[in-house]
LODRENVO-350807 format. One record per residue (C-alpha): x, y, z. Coordinates in steps of 0.1 Angstrom, whole numbers. Layout:
<sites>
{{X, Y, Z}},
...
</sites>
This chain:
<sites>
{{528, 623, -317}},
{{529, 610, -353}},
{{549, 629, -377}},
{{531, 649, -406}},
{{530, 630, -437}},
{{556, 642, -465}},
{{561, 633, -502}},
{{600, 628, -501}},
{{599, 613, -535}},
{{575, 613, -565}},
{{580, 579, -575}},
{{582, 556, -542}},
{{549, 574, -533}},
{{533, 566, -565}},
{{543, 530, -564}},
{{534, 528, -526}},
{{498, 540, -533}},
{{496, 515, -563}},
{{508, 486, -544}},
{{482, 495, -518}},
{{454, 492, -545}},
{{473, 465, -566}},
{{451, 433, -572}},
{{485, 414, -580}},
{{511, 424, -553}},
{{506, 425, -514}},
{{470, 413, -513}},
{{473, 396, -482}},
{{476, 429, -463}},
{{467, 457, -490}},
{{432, 472, -493}},
{{425, 453, -524}},
{{429, 423, -507}},
{{401, 434, -486}},
{{374, 438, -509}},
{{354, 405, -503}},
{{351, 389, -469}},
{{338, 359, -457}},
{{334, 331, -484}},
{{314, 298, -491}},
{{308, 274, -517}},
{{275, 269, -535}},
{{253, 245, -521}},
{{249, 224, -552}},
{{262, 230, -591}},
{{249, 210, -620}},
{{250, 217, -657}},
{{239, 203, -692}},
{{258, 212, -726}},
{{236, 221, -759}},
{{246, 232, -793}},
{{213, 253, -795}},
{{205, 284, -778}},
{{174, 273, -761}},
{{147, 293, -743}},
{{146, 294, -707}},
{{116, 275, -701}},
{{129, 247, -721}},
{{161, 249, -708}},
{{155, 243, -671}},
{{135, 212, -683}},
{{167, 196, -694}},
{{187, 168, -674}},
{{212, 188, -653}},
{{241, 167, -640}},
{{266, 174, -613}},
{{294, 200, -620}},
{{322, 213, -600}},
{{345, 246, -603}},
{{372, 237, -626}},
{{350, 217, -651}},
{{356, 225, -691}},
{{328, 229, -714}},
{{325, 236, -749}},
{{330, 238, -778}},
{{328, 271, -794}},
{{292, 283, -801}},
{{277, 255, -775}},
{{260, 269, -745}},
{{264, 255, -712}},
{{235, 260, -686}},
{{243, 260, -651}},
{{218, 253, -621}},
{{233, 271, -588}},
{{219, 263, -556}},
{{227, 287, -528}},
{{224, 288, -489}},
{{235, 320, -473}},
{{250, 317, -440}},
{{234, 328, -411}},
{{261, 351, -398}},
{{262, 370, -426}},
{{228, 393, -417}},
{{235, 428, -422}},
{{261, 424, -450}},
{{261, 428, -487}},
{{262, 393, -504}},
{{275, 385, -539}},
{{278, 356, -558}},
{{309, 354, -574}},
{{312, 338, -609}},
{{345, 335, -632}},
{{342, 315, -661}},
{{354, 321, -699}},
{{328, 329, -723}},
{{299, 351, -715}},
{{274, 344, -687}},
{{235, 353, -678}},
{{219, 350, -648}},
{{185, 343, -645}},
{{163, 345, -614}},
{{130, 334, -609}},
{{126, 330, -646}},
{{137, 362, -657}},
{{171, 376, -671}},
{{189, 397, -646}},
{{225, 402, -651}},
{{254, 396, -673}},
{{287, 378, -663}},
{{319, 379, -680}},
{{354, 380, -672}},
{{363, 406, -702}},
{{335, 429, -691}},
{{347, 430, -656}},
{{312, 419, -640}},
{{322, 384, -622}},
{{297, 389, -592}},
{{260, 391, -589}},
{{245, 411, -560}},
{{223, 388, -540}},
{{214, 414, -520}},
{{226, 449, -506}},
{{219, 441, -471}},
{{206, 407, -463}},
{{176, 409, -436}},
{{166, 389, -406}},
{{137, 376, -426}},
{{151, 372, -461}},
{{153, 336, -478}},
{{186, 320, -467}},
{{182, 294, -498}},
{{175, 301, -534}},
{{183, 288, -570}},
{{196, 307, -598}},
{{204, 294, -634}},
{{237, 309, -654}},
{{234, 307, -692}},
{{268, 307, -704}},
{{277, 311, -743}},
{{308, 292, -755}},
{{321, 324, -767}},
{{340, 359, -754}},
{{327, 395, -755}},
{{347, 393, -790}},
{{340, 361, -805}},
{{365, 333, -802}},
{{394, 341, -828}},
{{427, 317, -827}},
{{453, 335, -814}},
{{439, 372, -821}},
{{406, 386, -821}},
{{401, 389, -856}},
{{414, 356, -864}},
{{389, 329, -876}},
{{371, 312, -849}},
{{387, 281, -833}},
{{359, 257, -834}},
{{374, 232, -809}},
{{379, 257, -781}},
{{372, 248, -746}},
{{360, 269, -717}},
{{362, 265, -679}},
{{346, 275, -649}},
{{372, 287, -623}},
{{350, 304, -598}},
{{316, 300, -583}},
{{309, 308, -545}},
{{293, 329, -524}},
{{312, 361, -506}},
{{303, 394, -485}},
{{312, 422, -503}},
{{327, 455, -486}},
{{311, 484, -503}},
{{331, 509, -482}},
{{364, 490, -494}},
{{354, 495, -530}},
{{345, 533, -527}},
{{380, 537, -511}},
{{397, 519, -540}},
{{377, 540, -568}},
{{392, 570, -548}},
{{425, 560, -545}},
{{428, 550, -584}},
{{414, 585, -592}},
{{436, 602, -572}},
{{468, 581, -589}},
{{450, 591, -622}},
{{450, 631, -614}},
{{486, 627, -599}},
{{502, 610, -632}},
{{478, 626, -655}},
{{484, 665, -645}},
{{521, 657, -639}},
{{549, 670, -618}},
{{545, 705, -628}},
{{508, 709, -616}},
{{500, 721, -582}},
{{466, 700, -584}},
{{486, 669, -592}},
{{509, 674, -559}},
{{477, 677, -540}},
{{461, 647, -554}},
{{492, 623, -546}},
{{496, 642, -511}},
{{462, 633, -503}},
{{467, 595, -516}},
{{497, 592, -493}},
{{475, 605, -461}},
{{448, 579, -471}},
{{475, 550, -472}},
{{487, 562, -439}},
{{456, 565, -420}},
{{439, 536, -435}},
{{445, 503, -419}},
{{426, 473, -442}},
{{426, 449, -411}},
{{405, 481, -392}},
{{372, 490, -409}},
{{370, 514, -385}},
{{399, 533, -400}},
{{381, 538, -433}},
{{358, 568, -429}},
{{387, 589, -419}},
{{403, 580, -453}},
{{372, 585, -468}},
{{365, 620, -455}},
{{404, 628, -469}},
{{391, 621, -504}},
{{359, 639, -500}},
{{375, 669, -491}},
{{398, 669, -521}},
{{370, 662, -546}},
{{347, 685, -531}},
{{370, 712, -541}},
{{350, 727, -572}},
{{363, 734, -610}},
{{355, 770, -623}},
{{327, 780, -645}},
{{352, 780, -674}},
{{362, 745, -669}},
{{356, 722, -700}},
{{323, 701, -696}},
{{323, 666, -704}},
{{288, 649, -711}},
{{299, 610, -698}},
{{278, 592, -721}},
{{276, 554, -713}},
{{278, 533, -743}},
{{273, 496, -750}},
{{283, 487, -786}},
{{274, 456, -802}},
{{279, 450, -838}},
{{249, 427, -851}},
{{271, 407, -869}},
{{309, 406, -865}},
{{329, 379, -849}},
{{298, 359, -838}},
{{267, 349, -853}},
{{233, 369, -858}},
{{216, 345, -827}},
{{244, 353, -806}},
{{238, 390, -810}},
{{204, 385, -795}},
{{219, 370, -761}},
{{246, 397, -760}},
{{218, 424, -759}},
{{200, 405, -731}},
{{231, 406, -713}},
{{242, 439, -718}},
{{209, 455, -713}},
{{194, 438, -682}},
{{230, 449, -665}},
{{221, 484, -676}},
{{187, 480, -661}},
{{206, 467, -630}},
{{227, 500, -630}},
{{195, 522, -634}},
{{177, 509, -607}},
{{207, 514, -583}},
{{217, 546, -600}},
{{186, 570, -605}},
{{204, 594, -620}},
{{217, 572, -649}},
{{202, 573, -681}},
{{206, 547, -707}},
{{198, 549, -745}},
{{199, 528, -771}},
{{201, 533, -811}},
{{189, 502, -828}},
{{152, 490, -836}},
{{164, 456, -848}},
{{181, 445, -817}},
{{152, 461, -795}},
{{128, 442, -816}},
{{153, 408, -813}},
{{147, 418, -773}},
{{112, 419, -776}},
{{105, 385, -794}},
{{128, 368, -774}},
{{127, 383, -739}},
{{94, 397, -735}},
{{99, 404, -698}},
{{130, 423, -703}},
{{115, 443, -731}},
{{86, 455, -709}},
{{109, 467, -683}},
{{130, 487, -708}},
{{96, 501, -717}},
{{89, 510, -681}},
{{122, 528, -676}},
{{115, 546, -711}},
{{84, 562, -693}},
{{106, 571, -665}},
{{128, 587, -686}},
{{159, 565, -681}},
{{156, 546, -711}},
{{159, 565, -741}},
{{160, 554, -777}},
{{180, 576, -800}},
{{196, 570, -835}},
{{164, 565, -852}},
{{177, 538, -876}},
{{166, 501, -881}},
{{205, 495, -876}},
{{238, 516, -874}},
{{243, 510, -911}},
{{275, 515, -933}},
{{274, 548, -947}},
{{290, 543, -982}},
{{275, 514, -997}},
{{238, 510, -991}},
{{216, 531, -1018}},
{{201, 564, -1011}},
{{165, 545, -1009}},
{{181, 518, -982}},
{{192, 545, -961}},
{{159, 563, -961}},
{{142, 528, -952}},
{{167, 524, -922}},
{{150, 560, -906}},
{{115, 550, -921}},
{{115, 514, -903}},
{{137, 525, -873}},
{{115, 557, -865}},
{{83, 540, -868}},
{{96, 515, -846}},
{{107, 535, -817}},
{{72, 558, -824}},
{{53, 523, -818}},
{{72, 510, -790}},
{{84, 541, -770}},
{{59, 571, -779}},
{{86, 589, -799}},
{{107, 594, -827}},
{{144, 604, -824}},
{{158, 638, -833}},
{{195, 624, -834}},
{{216, 604, -856}},
{{241, 581, -838}},
{{269, 561, -860}},
{{298, 560, -839}},
{{314, 529, -855}},
{{308, 536, -891}},
{{339, 545, -914}},
{{323, 566, -941}},
{{300, 589, -945}},
{{278, 600, -975}},
{{273, 637, -986}},
{{236, 628, -990}},
{{232, 619, -953}},
{{226, 653, -940}},
{{196, 658, -965}},
{{183, 624, -955}},
{{187, 632, -918}},
{{163, 664, -923}},
{{138, 645, -940}},
{{136, 621, -912}},
{{134, 649, -886}},
{{170, 647, -873}},
{{192, 676, -869}},
{{217, 662, -847}},
{{245, 636, -857}},
{{275, 620, -835}},
{{302, 596, -848}},
{{339, 588, -841}},
{{353, 567, -865}},
{{374, 596, -886}},
{{395, 593, -857}},
{{410, 564, -872}},
{{424, 581, -902}},
{{466, 573, -902}},
{{471, 602, -925}},
{{451, 629, -916}},
{{438, 642, -881}},
{{405, 656, -887}},
{{403, 698, -879}},
{{372, 698, -857}},
{{350, 678, -833}},
{{322, 701, -835}},
{{310, 715, -863}},
{{279, 721, -890}},
{{281, 696, -918}},
{{267, 707, -950}},
{{256, 681, -974}},
{{253, 678, -1013}},
{{223, 698, -1016}},
{{230, 723, -988}},
{{211, 709, -957}},
{{231, 713, -924}},
{{231, 692, -894}},
{{251, 699, -860}},
{{281, 670, -857}},
{{301, 660, -829}},
{{332, 638, -829}},
{{339, 630, -793}},
{{376, 641, -789}},
{{388, 610, -768}},
{{388, 592, -800}},
{{371, 562, -785}},
{{335, 544, -779}},
{{350, 524, -753}},
{{362, 545, -722}},
{{363, 531, -687}},
{{360, 565, -669}},
{{398, 570, -658}},
{{413, 604, -653}},
{{436, 598, -684}},
{{405, 594, -704}},
{{392, 623, -692}},
{{423, 646, -696}},
{{427, 634, -732}},
{{394, 643, -742}},
{{398, 681, -732}},
{{436, 679, -745}},
{{425, 665, -779}},
{{395, 688, -785}},
{{401, 710, -818}},
{{376, 733, -812}},
{{387, 749, -778}},
{{370, 783, -771}},
{{345, 780, -798}},
{{329, 746, -780}},
{{335, 743, -743}},
{{315, 710, -743}},
{{322, 674, -758}},
{{310, 638, -750}},
{{327, 608, -733}},
{{315, 576, -745}},
{{323, 551, -717}},
{{313, 510, -714}},
{{330, 480, -727}},
{{320, 473, -762}},
{{322, 460, -800}},
{{309, 427, -784}},
{{285, 445, -757}},
{{293, 442, -720}},
{{288, 483, -713}},
{{295, 503, -686}},
{{300, 488, -648}},
{{292, 502, -613}},
{{330, 508, -609}},
{{328, 532, -642}},
{{300, 552, -628}},
{{314, 557, -593}},
{{344, 572, -607}},
{{326, 594, -629}},
{{302, 605, -603}},
{{335, 613, -582}},
{{350, 634, -611}},
{{317, 651, -615}},
{{330, 688, -605}},
{{364, 686, -592}},
{{390, 714, -596}},
{{418, 705, -621}},
{{398, 684, -640}},
{{368, 694, -665}},
{{332, 690, -653}},
{{310, 650, -655}},
{{277, 652, -668}},
{{260, 615, -669}},
{{235, 615, -699}},
{{230, 583, -717}},
{{243, 547, -721}},
{{241, 542, -761}},
{{244, 510, -778}},
{{251, 507, -812}},
{{251, 482, -840}},
{{271, 482, -874}},
{{272, 457, -898}},
{{309, 450, -909}},
{{336, 427, -916}},
{{326, 390, -901}},
{{334, 355, -893}},
{{323, 329, -921}},
{{292, 319, -901}},
{{278, 354, -904}},
{{285, 356, -940}},
{{264, 321, -947}},
{{237, 333, -926}},
{{235, 366, -944}},
{{237, 345, -980}},
{{205, 328, -966}},
{{190, 357, -960}},
{{196, 370, -994}},
{{179, 339, -1009}},
{{150, 342, -987}},
{{148, 380, -999}},
{{152, 366, -1039}},
{{128, 343, -1034}},
{{103, 366, -1018}},
{{109, 390, -1043}},
{{103, 366, -1075}},
{{72, 360, -1061}},
{{60, 395, -1059}},
{{72, 401, -1090}},
{{52, 375, -1104}},
{{20, 387, -1087}},
{{29, 423, -1098}},
{{32, 414, -1133}},
{{-2, 396, -1135}},
{{-14, 428, -1119}},
{{-2, 449, -1145}},
{{-20, 429, -1174}},
{{-54, 443, -1173}},
{{-68, 454, -1205}},
{{-74, 442, -1238}},
{{-62, 407, -1245}},
{{-34, 404, -1271}},
{{-13, 376, -1284}},
{{3, 351, -1262}},
{{41, 357, -1258}},
{{64, 378, -1230}},
{{61, 408, -1213}},
{{90, 431, -1212}},
{{90, 454, -1180}},
{{110, 485, -1178}},
{{114, 495, -1142}},
{{134, 529, -1148}},
{{117, 562, -1154}},
{{130, 566, -1193}},
{{122, 546, -1225}},
{{145, 523, -1232}},
{{155, 504, -1264}},
{{179, 476, -1260}},
{{189, 441, -1267}},
{{176, 411, -1249}},
{{181, 374, -1248}},
{{142, 362, -1251}},
{{133, 327, -1240}},
{{123, 302, -1268}},
{{107, 269, -1262}},
{{131, 241, -1251}},
{{152, 264, -1230}},
{{169, 282, -1260}},
{{171, 319, -1263}},
{{170, 341, -1292}},
{{181, 382, -1295}},
{{156, 407, -1297}},
{{154, 447, -1299}},
{{128, 455, -1277}},
{{115, 492, -1269}},
{{97, 499, -1233}},
{{82, 531, -1223}},
{{94, 544, -1189}},
{{82, 525, -1156}},
{{59, 506, -1177}},
{{57, 474, -1199}},
{{56, 466, -1233}},
{{40, 430, -1247}},
{{63, 410, -1272}},
{{45, 385, -1294}},
{{63, 352, -1293}},
{{99, 348, -1312}},
{{88, 336, -1345}},
{{70, 366, -1352}},
{{97, 393, -1340}},
{{113, 413, -1366}},
{{151, 408, -1365}},
{{162, 443, -1365}},
{{151, 480, -1363}},
{{165, 505, -1385}},
{{197, 512, -1368}},
{{235, 503, -1379}},
{{243, 465, -1366}},
{{272, 454, -1348}},
{{302, 445, -1371}},
{{329, 418, -1356}},
{{361, 413, -1374}},
{{391, 393, -1363}},
{{424, 402, -1376}},
{{450, 377, -1389}},
{{471, 386, -1355}},
{{441, 371, -1333}},
{{429, 409, -1324}},
{{389, 417, -1324}},
{{373, 448, -1334}},
{{336, 455, -1325}},
{{316, 482, -1342}},
{{280, 495, -1335}},
{{282, 531, -1352}},
{{285, 546, -1321}},
{{317, 533, -1304}},
{{344, 512, -1320}},
{{359, 488, -1298}},
{{396, 470, -1305}},
{{411, 443, -1283}},
{{441, 428, -1285}},
{{452, 390, -1290}},
{{450, 389, -1252}},
{{417, 407, -1245}},
{{433, 442, -1235}},
{{414, 472, -1248}},
{{440, 491, -1273}},
{{415, 516, -1286}},
{{379, 529, -1279}},
{{366, 555, -1303}},
{{337, 573, -1304}},
{{326, 572, -1340}},
{{309, 604, -1348}},
{{340, 627, -1337}},
{{366, 602, -1342}},
{{380, 607, -1309}},
{{398, 580, -1291}},
{{395, 574, -1252}},
{{425, 551, -1246}},
{{459, 568, -1238}},
{{484, 568, -1266}},
{{508, 537, -1263}},
{{483, 523, -1232}},
{{461, 495, -1229}},
{{427, 495, -1210}},
{{409, 464, -1192}},
{{444, 457, -1178}},
{{440, 436, -1149}},
{{465, 440, -1122}},
{{474, 422, -1090}},
{{485, 438, -1058}},
{{499, 425, -1024}},
{{474, 431, -997}},
{{486, 429, -963}},
{{475, 458, -938}},
{{492, 466, -906}},
{{466, 445, -883}},
{{432, 451, -897}},
{{430, 426, -922}},
{{394, 426, -940}},
{{393, 463, -928}},
{{422, 482, -941}},
{{439, 491, -975}},
{{471, 507, -967}},
{{488, 529, -992}},
{{520, 511, -995}},
{{500, 483, -1016}},
{{504, 504, -1048}},
{{539, 499, -1046}},
{{534, 462, -1054}},
{{517, 466, -1087}},
{{518, 436, -1111}},
{{497, 437, -1144}},
{{482, 401, -1151}},
{{495, 392, -1186}},
{{476, 370, -1207}},
{{487, 348, -1237}},
{{483, 357, -1273}},
{{457, 335, -1291}},
{{431, 331, -1266}},
{{407, 357, -1277}},
{{380, 343, -1297}},
{{347, 359, -1313}},
{{313, 349, -1295}},
{{285, 365, -1309}},
{{291, 373, -1348}},
{{274, 406, -1350}},
{{238, 421, -1361}},
{{222, 429, -1329}},
{{252, 420, -1305}},
{{286, 415, -1309}},
{{311, 397, -1286}},
{{347, 384, -1283}},
{{358, 362, -1249}},
{{394, 351, -1236}},
{{404, 332, -1206}},
{{431, 344, -1185}},
{{455, 327, -1156}},
{{455, 354, -1129}},
{{478, 330, -1108}},
{{481, 295, -1104}},
{{454, 291, -1081}},
{{428, 316, -1098}},
{{414, 320, -1132}},
{{394, 345, -1151}},
{{370, 344, -1179}},
{{353, 373, -1199}},
{{330, 381, -1225}},
{{334, 418, -1241}},
{{299, 425, -1254}},
{{287, 454, -1277}},
{{248, 458, -1287}},
{{233, 475, -1316}},
{{225, 509, -1304}},
{{246, 510, -1270}},
{{268, 538, -1262}},
{{289, 513, -1240}},
{{308, 483, -1242}},
{{301, 455, -1213}},
{{327, 433, -1200}},
{{307, 401, -1184}},
{{335, 387, -1159}},
{{337, 354, -1141}},
{{364, 348, -1118}},
{{375, 320, -1099}},
{{392, 334, -1071}},
{{415, 316, -1047}},
{{440, 339, -1032}},
{{459, 352, -1001}},
{{460, 388, -991}},
{{460, 398, -1029}},
{{439, 426, -1045}},
{{426, 423, -1080}},
{{416, 455, -1099}},
{{412, 467, -1134}},
{{425, 497, -1150}},
{{415, 521, -1182}},
{{442, 547, -1190}},
{{423, 573, -1206}},
{{432, 601, -1232}},
{{415, 624, -1207}},
{{431, 652, -1185}},
{{414, 666, -1156}},
{{423, 673, -1122}},
{{389, 661, -1107}},
{{370, 629, -1114}},
{{332, 625, -1103}},
{{320, 596, -1086}},
{{281, 585, -1082}},
{{269, 585, -1045}},
{{234, 581, -1029}},
{{212, 604, -1047}},
{{237, 623, -1066}},
{{275, 626, -1073}},
{{309, 643, -1061}},
{{341, 652, -1073}},
{{376, 640, -1057}},
{{410, 650, -1073}},
{{427, 629, -1096}},
{{464, 639, -1082}},
{{483, 638, -1048}},
{{490, 672, -1041}},
{{483, 671, -1003}},
{{481, 643, -976}},
{{443, 651, -977}},
{{442, 640, -1017}},
{{469, 614, -1010}},
{{449, 596, -983}},
{{420, 592, -1008}},
{{441, 568, -1031}},
{{408, 544, -1028}},
{{374, 561, -1029}},
{{340, 545, -1028}},
{{317, 549, -1055}},
{{282, 534, -1064}},
{{271, 525, -1101}},
{{298, 551, -1122}},
{{325, 573, -1122}},
{{336, 595, -1150}},
{{367, 614, -1160}},
{{361, 645, -1184}},
{{375, 673, -1200}},
{{359, 703, -1219}},
{{336, 685, -1245}},
{{347, 646, -1237}},
{{349, 623, -1214}},
{{351, 585, -1202}},
{{327, 567, -1177}},
{{334, 533, -1159}},
{{302, 515, -1151}},
{{298, 491, -1130}},
{{270, 466, -1114}},
{{284, 457, -1079}},
{{316, 472, -1071}},
{{322, 500, -1045}},
{{362, 505, -1044}},
{{373, 530, -1072}},
{{402, 552, -1080}},
{{413, 577, -1108}},
{{452, 587, -1104}},
{{461, 611, -1131}},
{{442, 598, -1162}},
{{439, 561, -1151}},
{{403, 550, -1140}},
{{408, 517, -1116}},
{{381, 495, -1103}},
{{386, 474, -1073}},
{{375, 439, -1081}},
{{383, 415, -1052}},
{{404, 410, -1020}},
{{414, 381, -1002}},
{{417, 388, -965}},
{{422, 359, -942}},
{{406, 374, -909}},
{{381, 374, -894}},
{{370, 351, -922}},
{{396, 330, -937}},
{{374, 319, -968}},
{{362, 357, -974}},
{{358, 362, -1014}},
{{371, 327, -1021}},
{{351, 308, -1048}},
{{334, 318, -1080}},
{{326, 355, -1088}},
{{302, 371, -1117}},
{{301, 408, -1121}},
{{297, 432, -1150}},
{{317, 469, -1158}},
{{314, 487, -1188}},
{{332, 517, -1206}},
{{312, 547, -1220}},
{{330, 573, -1240}},
{{309, 606, -1246}},
{{310, 640, -1260}},
{{301, 670, -1238}},
{{293, 667, -1200}},
{{285, 632, -1189}},
{{251, 646, -1175}},
{{241, 657, -1211}},
{{257, 622, -1227}},
{{233, 601, -1205}},
{{259, 586, -1180}},
{{236, 583, -1154}},
{{211, 567, -1174}},
{{234, 542, -1186}},
{{246, 531, -1153}},
{{209, 527, -1140}},
{{201, 506, -1174}},
{{235, 484, -1164}},
{{222, 479, -1129}},
{{185, 473, -1137}},
{{178, 452, -1171}},
{{147, 450, -1187}},
{{126, 421, -1171}},
{{110, 392, -1196}},
{{80, 378, -1174}},
{{55, 351, -1190}},
{{25, 374, -1200}},
{{-4, 358, -1182}},
{{-38, 352, -1201}},
{{-52, 376, -1214}},
{{-21, 395, -1222}},
{{-22, 432, -1229}},
{{-23, 440, -1264}},
{{-4, 476, -1259}},
{{21, 494, -1242}},
{{15, 512, -1211}},
{{37, 535, -1189}},
{{27, 543, -1151}},
{{52, 572, -1150}},
{{74, 592, -1170}},
{{94, 628, -1165}},
{{96, 656, -1188}},
{{136, 662, -1177}},
{{166, 641, -1178}},
{{181, 657, -1149}},
{{154, 642, -1124}},
{{154, 602, -1114}},
{{124, 588, -1103}},
{{147, 563, -1079}},
{{115, 546, -1061}},
{{78, 537, -1062}},
{{64, 520, -1030}},
{{35, 514, -1011}},
{{27, 543, -981}},
{{37, 524, -952}},
{{2, 534, -935}},
{{-20, 530, -967}},
{{-58, 523, -963}},
{{-69, 497, -984}},
{{-37, 499, -1001}},
{{-45, 528, -1020}},
{{-17, 553, -1015}},
{{20, 550, -1032}},
{{51, 572, -1025}},
{{73, 583, -1052}},
{{111, 593, -1044}},
{{126, 616, -1070}},
{{161, 634, -1069}},
{{177, 659, -1089}},
{{207, 641, -1104}},
{{226, 665, -1124}},
{{234, 693, -1097}},
{{209, 719, -1112}},
{{179, 738, -1104}},
{{152, 725, -1126}},
{{115, 721, -1133}},
{{102, 689, -1141}},
{{66, 676, -1151}},
{{57, 642, -1136}},
{{32, 623, -1161}},
{{10, 601, -1145}},
{{-11, 572, -1161}},
{{-27, 559, -1128}},
{{-63, 572, -1115}},
{{-44, 597, -1088}},
{{-71, 616, -1061}},
{{-47, 635, -1045}},
{{-9, 644, -1049}},
{{9, 657, -1015}},
{{47, 666, -1008}},
{{59, 645, -978}},
{{92, 639, -958}},
{{111, 606, -960}},
{{91, 592, -929}},
{{59, 597, -954}},
{{44, 623, -933}},
{{25, 649, -953}},
{{35, 685, -956}},
{{4, 706, -949}},
{{14, 732, -973}},
{{24, 704, -999}},
{{-7, 697, -1018}},
{{1, 697, -1056}},
{{-24, 704, -1083}},
{{-29, 677, -1111}},
{{-33, 692, -1144}},
{{-41, 669, -1174}},
{{-23, 640, -1156}},
{{7, 659, -1150}},
{{25, 671, -1117}},
{{48, 701, -1117}},
{{78, 693, -1095}},
{{108, 720, -1087}},
{{141, 710, -1076}},
{{175, 725, -1064}},
{{208, 707, -1070}},
{{209, 672, -1054}},
{{171, 677, -1038}},
{{154, 647, -1032}},
{{115, 650, -1028}},
{{90, 625, -1018}},
{{57, 625, -1030}},
{{25, 607, -1014}},
{{0, 598, -1040}},
{{-36, 589, -1031}},
{{-54, 567, -1057}},
{{-89, 568, -1067}},
{{-113, 539, -1052}},
{{-121, 515, -1076}},
{{-153, 516, -1091}},
{{-181, 494, -1076}},
</sites>
């Protein structure tokens, strides 16, 4: 009679079970070594290499040459197509048969002309199930194709995943054979691994931990890997343990599958299209084999790619959506960055995404899914509300090195007061694998114990795709309601895309996209200008167009015959145009004080337009900035502004992502040489001075400091030739202003942040993001720093700092290298920044007046399409409605910019038939009809509120 099993020693018992399931040790006699049974080589193997990503129908027509296991292929970004001819042995009838395939790179299996499964060693998908059970009448011979991309799940970095790709990297096929798969062994391995996880995760002080280890030890005792008839006894022991249920009070984990694919990161856009196919077809296979499994996808862009490139796969996704297993979520076109896009760009993300999901899958999304974005605009709750979304899931705040966010489930209140329910998965990852350790961590980390008894658990290989595996699903099924652990609810497999730091080829592709956009935009601009010029003919000349919702009087450089330019002071009405006669007939000045320019004998230069007076030292630094009417100095006493500073920029690992606090300890002012400052434009309508600055032996800068007549700010037009490694360039302006808060523009509004480091939360914001302006104000006076393309900013004490250029070397060794042009501006002001017009000034800097050739006949008078009665309201966008019969509907997007309650009149010059308030998806509000009074509409705003207005135009007369 056998002795009763005993746990004599914790460590030896744990290691005994570990060796029994090990893929490395004792595989000749342990259980892992019995996962596959009989094997046989493939009947024939052939291949061809191509630098192109070919469609299947074209690829199978190519010339395949004989290949063999062990062959190499490449280089990086190429594709190797394999034709795999199979003959299944007769003796395997009744068995589960797999094609075992192990190669470097990412593979996709094609069967009967359709993609059926992804294959990747990194994603633990190294076999394809040919049949669950080989039948007597099943065909024994078949041909498959395997399309292998010459890159891994995370690209092809040389030495590390975030390093620049190795262009000469070669790949190898190490296994290609048929094998019998023992499903019962697989399930026993899952159970034993889970029992080990419970034993180690709960620890030696936990009763349930000892029960798990005792059960695992019993299973090893009764299970003989060489005798399958012993397996059911071992399985029964595991089922008895996992069948002991937890109480109703246990924390409930919602295990959410997740297949994270960055649209552009360590691989090019076109490879993302294939990653989507490999990942999603594998998910479909899992859905077919696991009817309770629900897959969700959050990116319309990638679904559109699949629709265009893999129409059969897209049809299957639609079929599973009708079954309720494929669930589109998220509502956006891509999972966009939460800081840099404008408010209107964010609206369009939802507008295009929601419309796509409605068109392709029959409904819009009610949740926003953004697990991999590092920042979150305070206007996102309002934008979500306007797009029919009330719930939000994200995760990236867990990456903060300084502070741990205090909640995981909470309501987020936005800038305007809109609230959404937010959940941060407490496991701090979107790449879980269903282990006991991860499940226990999710419960332990939860910051809202007692208040929230549920949390999400994101599982699946990600970043480069791959997603969940059958093993992950098997683990989570087994753990669904086991005593000692939180309760598994399988909900969704989510796939997300976030644009971010990327390799060089992706940056080059993006630049091509931007060039296409500019070209198309210029064509639209010319067409629009021609359409505007209807009416009385006037003299030949130029049409000056103002795209902003306020009247502007500015200096412009107007083209002259022969390619030259002349300066002119022009006035253009709100959102309209003004005809300008030929330059010879322009009056040189309107009755405003001209700009005076004076260079002293020491080389310093003073620019004065009667509004502000600017003094530059002989190297181009700002020694004085005076608001003339009050005589108030804006630059701190004894300090200089426009001071370029260089920092060492070496993060702990994530080169292009992280800026570490210790970089501030390496500050080095960039000093110029006296005598380099020279006068540019000598005054009148414009005055300027320019200088050269050698930043380092490899990098140089040139700058023109410009002051225009009537302009409340001084501009710094900058050109940099940047060739650095791990350096960070900023420009600083010490202000004669004292305040504990600085104000920064964000989408559709602004917010305040501290100028001190009193707490760790303050210190962690040593560098923050801003859009077009930031402002430091005390009572009665302030200084605003405007810019046209930079997003990194800080105000420490009284020093305003704008981040200009970085030089990371991974994942793109050439990132930011080369020539850059940008403009920033400094604006001292009386009173608050709202009353001083800082918001309008920043818009004007970013959206210059347009000088367009006036088509013939040109209009004789100025014209304004829209204007507003209140400076607190900004008309941000005018666009054609998405569903506009005969193109007769416009959508206007307005927002309250000051942070106030305000009534505002919108003046219209267009023939409006009907005006209706609508949401951000352009769905009319049934109670939103607005009366039109004398070509005016009355609008009411609360602080930072965004309003959308649908205008239906009158039909043209016949």
